C-alpha positions in Angstrom: 90.7 -19.2 -38.1 89.6 -16.7 -40.7 88.9 -13.0 -39.8 85.4 -11.8 -40.2 84.7 -8.7 -42.3 84.3 -6.6 -39.1 87.7 -7.8 -37.8 89.3 -6.8 -41.1 87.7 -3.4 -41.0 88.9 -2.8 -37.4 92.4 -3.9 -38.2 92.6 -1.7 -41.3 90.9 1.4 -39.6 91.9 1.5 -35.9 95.2 3.1 -36.4 93.9 6.1 -38.3 91.2 6.6 -35.8 93.7 6.6 -32.9 96.0 8.9 -34.9 93.1 11.3 -35.5 92.3 11.2 -31.7 95.8 12.4 -30.9 95.8 14.9 -33.7 92.4 16.3 -32.6 93.7 16.6 -29.0 96.8 18.4 -30.2 94.7 20.8 -32.4 92.5 21.6 -29.4 95.6 22.3 -27.2 97.0 24.6 -30.0 93.6 26.4 -30.2 93.5 26.9 -26.4 97.1 28.1 -26.4 96.3 30.7 -29.2 93.2 31.9 -27.2 95.3 32.2 -24.0 98.0 34.2 -25.8 95.4 36.5 -27.4 93.8 37.2 -23.9 97.3 37.8 -22.4 98.2 40.1 -25.3 95.0 42.1 -24.6 95.9 42.5 -21.0 99.5 43.3 -21.9 98.5 45.9 -24.4 96.0 47.5 -22.0 98.6 47.8 -19.2 101.7 48.3 -21.5 103.8 45.4 -20.3 107.1 44.5 -21.8 106.1 41.0 -23.1 109.6 40.0 -24.1 110.9 40.3 -20.5 108.0 38.0 -19.3 108.8 35.1 -21.7 105.2 34.2 -21.8 105.1 32.6 -25.2 107.6 30.0 -24.3 106.6 29.3 -20.7 102.8 29.0 -21.4 103.5 25.8 -23.4 104.6 23.9 -20.3 103.2 25.9 -17.4 99.9 27.3 -16.2 99.9 31.1 -16.2 97.9 32.9 -13.5 97.6 36.7 -13.5 96.2 38.6 -10.5 95.5 42.3 -10.0 97.1 44.2 -7.2 94.4 43.0 -4.8 95.4 39.4 -5.8 92.1 38.8 -7.6 92.6 36.4 -10.5 92.1 38.2 -13.8 93.5 35.5 -16.1 94.3 31.8 -15.9 95.6 29.8 -18.9 93.6 26.8 -20.1 96.0 24.4 -18.4 94.5 25.4 -15.1 91.7 22.9 -15.6 94.1 20.0 -16.2 96.1 20.9 -13.1 93.3 21.9 -10.7 90.0 20.7 -12.1 88.7 24.3 -12.2 87.8 26.1 -15.3 89.0 29.7 -15.7 85.6 31.1 -15.3 85.3 29.4 -11.9 88.3 31.1 -10.5 88.2 34.6 -12.1 87.7 37.3 -9.4 88.8 34.9 -6.6 92.3 34.8 -5.0 94.7 31.9 -5.2 93.8 31.2 -1.6 91.0 29.1 -3.1 93.6 26.4 -3.8 94.9 26.2 -0.3 93.8 24.1 2.7 94.9 22.4 5.9 97.9 20.7 4.3 99.2 24.0 2.9 102.2 25.2 4.9 101.5 28.3 6.9 105.2 29.1 6.9 105.3 29.0 3.1 102.2 31.1 2.9 103.8 33.7 5.2 106.9 33.8 3.0 104.7 34.3 -0.1 102.7 37.1 1.6 106.0 38.8 2.6 107.3 38.6 -1.1 104.0 40.0 -2.4 104.1 42.8 0.2 107.7 43.7 -0.8 106.7 43.2 -4.5 109.6 40.9 -5.1 109.7 37.7 -7.2 109.6 34.3 -5.5 109.7 30.6 -6.3 107.9 28.3 -3.9 106.5 24.8 -4.0 103.4 24.5 -1.9 100.7 21.9 -1.2 97.5 23.0 -3.1 94.1 21.5 -3.5 92.3 20.4 -6.7 88.6 20.9 -7.2 88.0 17.3 -6.1 89.8 18.0 -2.8 92.9 16.0 -3.6 96.3 17.7 -2.9 99.2 18.2 -5.3 102.5 19.9 -5.1 102.4 23.2 -7.0 105.7 24.9 -8.0 105.0 28.7 -8.2 107.4 31.1 -9.9 105.8 34.5 -9.4 106.8 38.1 -9.9 105.3 41.5 -10.1 104.6 42.8 -13.7 105.6 46.3 -14.5 104.2 48.6 -17.1 106.5 50.6 -19.4 106.3 53.5 -16.9 107.9 51.2 -14.2 104.7 50.8 -12.2 103.5 47.5 -10.9 100.1 46.6 -12.5 99.7 42.9 -11.8 101.4 39.8 -10.4 102.1 36.9 -12.7 102.7 33.3 -11.7 103.9 30.4 -13.8 102.8 27.3 -12.1 103.2 23.6 -12.7 102.7 20.4 -10.7 105.9 19.3 -9.1 106.0 15.6 -9.6 109.4 15.2 -8.0 108.2 16.3 -4.6 
């Protein structure tokens, strides 16, 4: 059976189109990462954080970064927040991380998180969170207070990722 012209065209051209799709997606991720780093740099400069201690540039590649003010209002969320939760950054700015919690979220874990925040100490905790569509996921949170160069706490920063092992 002989290939038609359209079959020949598809066989010759499907790989480059697929390769372009992956490349385009990668370029978009790099752009989003650059924008995220620029926004974080602006916050960092404004509040004089020691960026090297925070290790943001390495961790933001694999984890979602969420920054809250001292009242726990979200002031920044990296672009990965949409993939993990379904929410865009603009939908969560000014709200607290409580928006991701629900009936399946352990009250004991939340109490431990509140105590760590009150004491202003770092914590690592995996909790049951909720996506925009209402489905739950295990969220590993590695959070700590962020100090300015004067030694004062200005924000809390959390590195979050979906815990697929749980």
